[in-house]
N, C-alpha and C positions, 0 to 999 in steps of 0.2 A: 701432596706427593704423593705413586704411587707406591707401593709396597717390593721393596726388593724380591727375587727369588727365595733367600730363603729368612728373610724375616716373617716373622710372625707375631700377629696383633698380641700385646700386651709381654713382649717378648722382652725378658731383659738383654740380651744380646743380637748381634745382626751379623753373620757370616759374610764379607768380601776378600777376591783374592787379589791381591795388589800387583798391578800390570805395569807401572814403571817405579822407578825412586832412583830419584836425585840428590834425595835431602837422609837425615836421619829421624828428623820431623817435620811431615805433609800436617798442613792444619792443624797443630798440635799436638798430633798424631806420634808417637816414640816407634818410630820404626825400624833403627837403627840395628838392630839384630836380625830382622826379617828380610828374606828375600822378594825378587817377580816372581810367581808364583806359587807364593806365600797364604792360605788362608789364615785369613785371620777376623778373632772374633773381636767385634767392637759396638759402645753403646749404640743406636740405632741414629742418634744423630751425628755422630761420628763416621759410621759408615755411608748415610749419605750423601756425606761431605766430601766424602775422598770420592764412591764413586758419579757424582756431579762435577767434579774438575778432576774426573779422569784419568787417577792415581791408582783407579781401584774398576772393578765392574763386581756384579753380585755374585754369591757363591750360588752355584744352580747346582742343588740339593734333589736326589732322587730316595723318592722311597718304594725302599726294594720290601719285597711280602715274602717272605721263607714260611714257605708250610710247615706247623709242629709234626716232631715225628710221630706221632698215632695219625697223622693226616695224610703223612707221608702212606701210610705203610693200612691206612684204611680201604679196602678194594672195595666200595660202594662210594667212595668218594668221588663225585664229579671233577675232571679233568674239564679246567678250563674254557678246552678247545666244545664241550659239548655242552657250554654253556647258550644255546641259541635261544634271541630271543629277551636277553639277559643286558642290561644298560651294564659298561667297564664304565670304571672310572679311570678319568682320561688326565 
């Protein structure tokens, strides 16, 4: 089975967003104190099961890079728009 968006190989947990809740316990996962839309940190096996049965979706995390204060103030640091010919991470 493929990796979810927030699953990292070897990670102890996987983040999923609860999309529907019809019981206090779904496939052995207690969700009594959670609401639809909440993000859950689960064991990867539990997370994949909830996703497969459409109780949850993988949480799409985004990596946001923020330059350090020294980098932001450096006048000779290149601006990302000035990096012609360089590969950019997708």
